[in-house]
Each structure stands twice: as structure tokens, then as C-alpha cells.
N, C-alpha and C positions, 0 to 999 in steps of 0.2 A: 229203598230207605223211605221211611214214612215222612220225615220232616227235613227236607234239604236245607232249609234256612237254619234250623238248629245245628245240623251237621256243619254247615259253613261257619257258623259262629264259634263252635267248639274248635274247629280246625284253625281258624284265625287266632283264637285265644291261645292255643297250643304253640303256634308259630311265634306269636309275639312274646309269649311267656318264656319260650326257649331263648329268644334273643335277649331278654332282660336278665335271665339267669346267667347266660354265658358271657354277656357283655362284649364290648368291642375289643378287638385285639390290642394288646398294650404295646407301646413302643419301648425300645430299650433305653435304659438310663444308666449313667455312671454316677454313683454316689460317692463323693470324695469326703473323707473325714481327715481333717488336719489337726494334729496334736503337737504339743511342744511349743506353743506360742508363748514367748516370754513377755508378759505384760499386756496392757490394754491400750498402748499408744499406737496410733496409726491404723492401718488396715491390713488385711490379708487378701492377697490376690491369688486366685486359682485359675489357671489357664488350661484349656483343652486343645490338644493338637491331633490332627488326623493325617497330616502329611509331613514327610521329612523336611521339606523345604521351609516350612514355617517354624519348625521346632527350635526354640531358643534363638530365634532370629529377630531381635528387636521387639517390636510391638505386634508382630504377626502371630495371631492365634486364630483358631476356629471359633472359640468362644472364651469369654473371660468373665469372671464374677469377682466382685470386690465385696468383702464383708468387714464389719468393724472387728478389730482385734479384741480378743478376750483371753483370759487365762485358761479357760476350758477348751475342750475340743470344738472345732468349727466344722459344720457339715454343709456342703453345697451339692446340688444335684444338676446334672446336665441331662436334659430330657429329649425325647423324640429323635434318638440317634439311630442311624442304620448300622447293621452289623459291620465290623471291620476292625482295623488296627488303630489304636489310640494311645496317646501318652498324656499324662497330666503333670503339672508342676505348680508349686505354690511358693510364695515368699511373703515375708512379713515386712511391710513398708513402714518401719517404725517412725521415720521422720516425716511421713506424709508427702513426699515429693513425687509420688506416682511412678516410681521405677525402682528396680533392684540396684542398690548401690554396690560398687565394686572397688577394689583397690587398684593400684597402679599396674598390677599384672593382669587384672581382669577377673580375679576371684571375688565372689560375693562377700560383702561385709555385713549383710543382713541375713537373717535366718531364711533358709530355703529347703525345699525337698522336691524330688522328682519320683515318678512312679518307678517301681522295681528297686527303690533305694539307691538309684544311680547318683553318684557324686562327681563333681569336677575334681580331677586330680592333676593331670598334666595337660589336659585339653578339655574343650567343651564336650559334654556328653552328646551322643547322637540319638536320634529318634528310635532306632532299632534296639538300643540298650534299654530304653525306658518304655517301649511299646508293649501293650497287652492286647488280647483279642476280646472284643465285645460281641456276644452272641445276641440272641433274641430277648434275653431277660435282663434283669438288673445286674450290674457289676459293681460291687463295693471296692473302693480303693482307699487304703490307709496311707497317709503321708505323715512323717515325723520330721518337723522342722529341726534343723541343726544350725547353730550359729557359729 
């Protein structure tokens, strides 16, 4: 080869250019869209669960996001998640007391939703009913609040 410096420069440019085009590996995300919010009072809490022991167990969550309530759909994203089983839940804290209000039996009196459309009927739903699998890419999850 006549010009090893030129060859090295071209090789370095090709390697760096390939890295810029390919970009870093992206982490998995769960993108939750909450619809059916009745009014703009209070906030909407969206919780992420990755273990059965934390699911609907008081304030135990793997991640929680609170956003201002609005009449339109609300989207929150949980990022940098490893592949595995997850469940999500959301509720509309209309009165702003930072928890889901329930009646004397323990049934919610504020709007809520769980992944897979799971609802409390005769007992508290469990993690396995609401769980879904997250792979290496983005996972959209739609929740429809019911009051």
C-alpha cells in the first residue's frame, strides 16, 4: 500500500461512521397510554410492577409516575427496562389525596385500570392476570380507566 496514513484515516472514518449510523443499542421501554380520564381534577398515577409481591400491595411499585389529569389520553414511558414480565396499573386521584380511594368492601371508588383489562370482581387481581412480556423493543400498553 502506498500511503498507510491515508489507509488508517479511511479505516478509522469507516469504523466511526458505522458506529454513528448504527447508534447505541436501545433499551426496552413500556409506553403506557391512559384514556377515559373523567375531568381535569387531581392527578393520574401510573405504576409499573415487575414482581408479584409488589403488585397492588400498598405503595410498593417498581416505578411510579404522576401526571396532571386531563380529558385527553395521557402517555407515560418507563425506560431502560430489562426484558421480563411486567404489569401496569393506573388510577385517577380526583381528590388529590395521593391514594386510590376505596369503599367499605375495598373496591375502588376512583377510576382505575390494569394491564390486560383485569378488574377486581370478588378479590384483588393478581400479578399473573395482569402481566405481559417485555422483549428487547418498545411495548405499548393501553389502559382504559373505568369508574
